[in-house]
N, C-alpha and C positions, 0 to 999 in steps of 0.2 A: 452517347451512353456514360453513366453515371461513375464516376471512379468509387472505388472502394473506400470507406473511410480508415485512416491509418491505424485506429484504436483497432480495428479488428483483426490486424495483423499480430499482436500481441498475444501470448500464448492465454492468457486468463481469459479472453473470448474467443478461442477458438471453437467451443461447444457453440456460439450463438448463431443467429440468422443476420442477415445484413439488416434486417427491421430492428433486430432486438438492438445491436451494434449501434444504429440510428438513435434508437431512442436512450441510451445508456449517456449516447456521447452528448445530448442535450443537459446530460445531468452534471457534468463535469467541466471545469474551465482549465485551460493549459495554460501553466505558468513556467518560466524560467531562471533560476538562480545561477550564481558563480558557486565554484569551489570553496567550501568552508562553511556554506549558509547551511546553521541546524532548522532541520525542518519539525523535527518534533524533538521535545526534551523528556527524559526519562523522569518519571515523578510529577509531570504535569499532566491535567487532564485534557483529553482527547476529543476535539471538536472535528477532526478530518480525516479524510481518508485519501491515500496518496497511489497513484501508479506510475511506475516509471514508464517514459516513453523514449528516452535518449540519455546516456550516461551512466554514469555510477555514483551508490551513496553506500556509507557505511553505517553499520548498525551496533552500537556499542553498548555496553551495562556497566555502571561502576561497580569494580570489588573490590573486598580490602585490601586488595593490592595494587588495586588500580584501575585503568579502564580496561575491559576485555572488548575484543573483537568478536561478533557473534556473527555477522554474515556481511558480505557486499550484493547489493540490490543492483540489479541490470534490466535492462529494457523487458518489459513483461510480468517484473517483481512489484508487488505490493509492500505498503507498510499504514499502519494506523487501525486495523480491523478488530484486533483484539479489543482495545481500548471503547470503541463504539460496541461490539458486541457484548460485552460484560459489564461496561459502565464504568471501567475500571481507571485508573491513573496511566499513565503510560511507561511500560516495562523496559524500554529503551529509549537511547537517542538516535536519531537518524540524521545523517550529513552528506551533502553532497562532497564528493570526492573527485568530480570533475563537471564542467558546466552540464548543468542537469536540465532537463524537460520533463516536466511531470503534468499528469492530468489530478486535479483534485477536485474532492468534491465535501459538503456537509454532512452533517448526521443524518438529516430529513432526505438528502438527493441520495446518502449510502442506501438508505431504505429503501428507496425507490429503485435502486440498481438490482439490489436483491430481488424484490418482486418481480422485474421485468425479465430476468436474466437467471431463470435457476440453474444453470450449469456455474454462472459464475460465483451463485451465492453457496453452492456445494464446495466448490475449489477453495472461496475464501472460509467456510467454515473448518474444512478439513485442515488448512494450513493454520487456522488460527489454534486447532487443536493440538497439532502436531508442535507449535511454539510454545503453548502452555507448559507441556509435558517438557520440551526442553527448558524453559524458564526454571521448571520445580528442580529438576537434576541439576540445573548450575547453582539454588540455592541451597541444596541438599549436601 
């Protein structure tokens, strides 16, 4: 009996079939980093999308008053989608808080994931829209 891919246990993939998870997994690379590692920098160009598998990462933005924490990402959460979907620079910095294991993919692989798994594409689009609204309120 084949063991289910742990990727399928992450909430982002709850609406996927085992076959979809297997195809998506082929487009992802698993990486591990130490606490304090900056995964994405605010204002930089975005070329990758990541999904947290284990550990936590902090999402921050620069404000006139200093750095502000927007969120803490945990297993199943993702980052980088806004930049890839809109072609804009990164709107926030993502830094590992703990030893972090995550899946990463490039722009072409990200597009492949959206094609393979419509439920994932929908969740990513909804999350990106909500984050964009939140960013607008932050700037206003």
